[in-house]
N, C-alpha and C positions, 0 to 999 in steps of 0.2 A: 670693148667688152663692158656690159652693162654692172653696176656696183648693186648687186644682189642684197647688200647688207641692209638695205632700208626700202621701204615701199616707193615705188614710183609713182609721179604726179603727172604721168603721162593721160593724154586723152586717147580714148578709143574711138573708133568710127561709131560704135553702137551707142555712145554719149550723145551724140546728136539725135535729139529727140524728133527731128523732122526727116530723119533718114528714111528713105522710100525705094521703090523699084525691085528688080529682080533679086538685088542682093539680099532682101529681107526674107524671101521664103527659102532661097538656098542657104542662107545662114542658119535659119531655125531648123531646117531639116539636119544640117551637118550637127549643130549643137544637139539635137536629140539622139542622133547617132552616138556622138561622144560619149553623152551621159549614160547612153544603155550600155556601150561595150566597155568604158572604163570604169563602171563600178558606182558612177554618181547617183543614179537612181536607187539603187540598193542602200546608200548611205542617207538618202532622205527617208526613204520608207522605213528603213530599221528605226529611224529617230521617231515617225509616226507611231509605230508599234510601242516603244519605249513610253511615249505619253500616254497613249491610249491605256497601257497597262495600270497607270496611276490613275486613270478616270473612270467614272462609271456611267458618265451620261449616254445616251441613246440618240442625240442630236447634236451636231457640232456646226458652228458657223466657222469657215476655214477660208483665210488668205493667202495666195500665193505671190510674193511681191517679186517684180521683175519676171513675170509668168512665161515670158516668150510665147513659143507656139502652143502652150497648154497641156503639153506631154505630160510633165509633172502631175497636174491636176486630173487627168484621165488615169494615171496609176494611184493616185490618192483616193478617187473616186471608187475605183475597182476594190482597192483594199478595204474601205468602209463598209461597201456592200457586203464581202464576204464575211465581217462581223457583225453585219445586221445593224450598222449605224447611220442614220439619217444624215446626208451631208449636205450643207449649203455652201458652195465653193465658189469663191469670187478670185478671178484672176486679174491683178492689178500690174498695168505697165502705163509708163508715160507717153510712150510713142503710139498714137492711134493706129498706124500702119501695122505695127505688130499685133495690136489687138483684133484688127481685122482679119489677120491670118488665124488668130487663135480661135476666133469664134467660127471660122468655117472649119477649122482643124479638128474642133470637139463638139459641133453641133449635133452629133448623135446623143450626146449625155446632157439632158436636159437639168442636171443638178448643177452644171457649170456655167456661170456667166462671167461678165467680164465689166470692168470700168478703165477708161484711159485717165489715170490719175497721176500726178506727181506725188511721191509719199510725202514731200514737205509741204504740201499745200494744206490750207484751211479746210478742204473739204475731205481730204484723208484725216484730217485730224479727229473728225467727227464720226469716223468708223470705229466699231469695236467688234471684237472676234473672240472665238475661243482657242483657236490654234491659227499661228501665223507660220509660213514656210518662205525660205529665201534661198535659192539654189543658185550659186555663182552670180551672186547680185551684190552684196555687201562691198565686195572689192572695188566697186565702183565710186565708193564715197571716201571722204577724208574721215581721219579719227575725230575731228570734232563734230561733223555730221552724223557719223555713227553712235557717238555718245548721246546726242539729242535723240537720235532715232530710237536707240534701246531705251533710253529713259522713257521715252513715250510708250513704246509698244509695251513694257512690262507693266504699265498702267491701264491699257486697253485691251489685254489679252488675257483671258480668264485661266487657262490651261498650260498653254505652253508655246514657246517659239523654238522653230527647228532650222539651224542654218547649216548649208553644206556649202565650204568655200574653199578657196585655194591656199595651199602651203606653198610660200614663197621659197623655192630652193633651186639650186642650178640645174639639177638632173631633169626637174620638170620644165624648167625654162627651155633648156636646149632641145629636149625630146619633143616638146609640142611645137616648138620653132621648126625643126626638121619634119615632123610628121604632118604640120599642116602645108608646108611646102611642097611637100611630095605628094599629098593627097587630096587637098583642099580645092574646090571650084570655086570657093567665096574668097573674094579679095577682103572682105571684113573678116572673115575667120583667119585668114593668113596674118593679117596685120594684128588684130586683138588678141588672139589666143597668148602669144608670148607677152604682150603687155598686161594681159590679166594676171597672169603668174606673178610678173615684177609688182603687180599691184596687190597682190595675195599678203597673207599674214604669217608672221611667225606665232608660236604659242605665246610667248611675254606679250606681244603687242596686242593680241585678242584678250588677253587676261586684264591688261591693264586699262582697255577700253570698256570692258564689263565692270571693272571696279569704279572706274570714272562716272559711269552710269548707276552705280549703286545696285548693283546685280551680283548676288552671292549664291544664289541656288542654282547651279547648273553643273552639266558635265562637259569637257571638252576633250574628244579623243582624235587621235590621228588615225586615217583612213588610205587606203590604197585606192586610186593612185595620188598622191600627194593632195588628199583634203582633209579639211577639217570638219569634224561633225560636232557642233555645238548645239546643245540641248539646255534651254532655258526654261526653268519650272516656275510658272507664274500662279499656280492654283491657289484660289482664295476660299 
């Protein structure tokens, strides 16, 4: 029985930045399905609405870190168009094979483009944004990496940062483990889904990371199903 009282340091298959082959599209399609039907998309879009309600800008440069197949970028693009906001949307993922899938998946939307970038690279550090999104992404990193990342993002993001990530909880762990074993056709999803939950966060862990990064202006809310919605306000 895993010890869920602390974050796991286990490696996920998706952490292999050279991962390729049929497992990539199968995994990304299943993650899109999971986010749609377990409320993940709504959490991120609600965060977008909250930040937009505090901003009067008509043009936004937006990054989605760990963008996967680009499905969240498509939803963000649609929401911006409804609000008559011009969006320049950048999807970032360190695995070029994932970027290839995303480019094909979202090719109908000319406002979305991509870069295969490691977020700890010097090239990424030169980027700046109005809004940054990260959905089911930050749990891949250690506390120390996250402190450094949050510290950097608050300096290069002019409006806000919206994080949608996992609450580490026994019910979440055993439920996703059972569901993926029964229904998933992706070996990556079957392996990584429960590991991801074990690498997820408690409320206090997130608050401690934010404190260490010098971030005080934020809201942190628990959402179904076992997600944290973190909105950091960086408006200057």
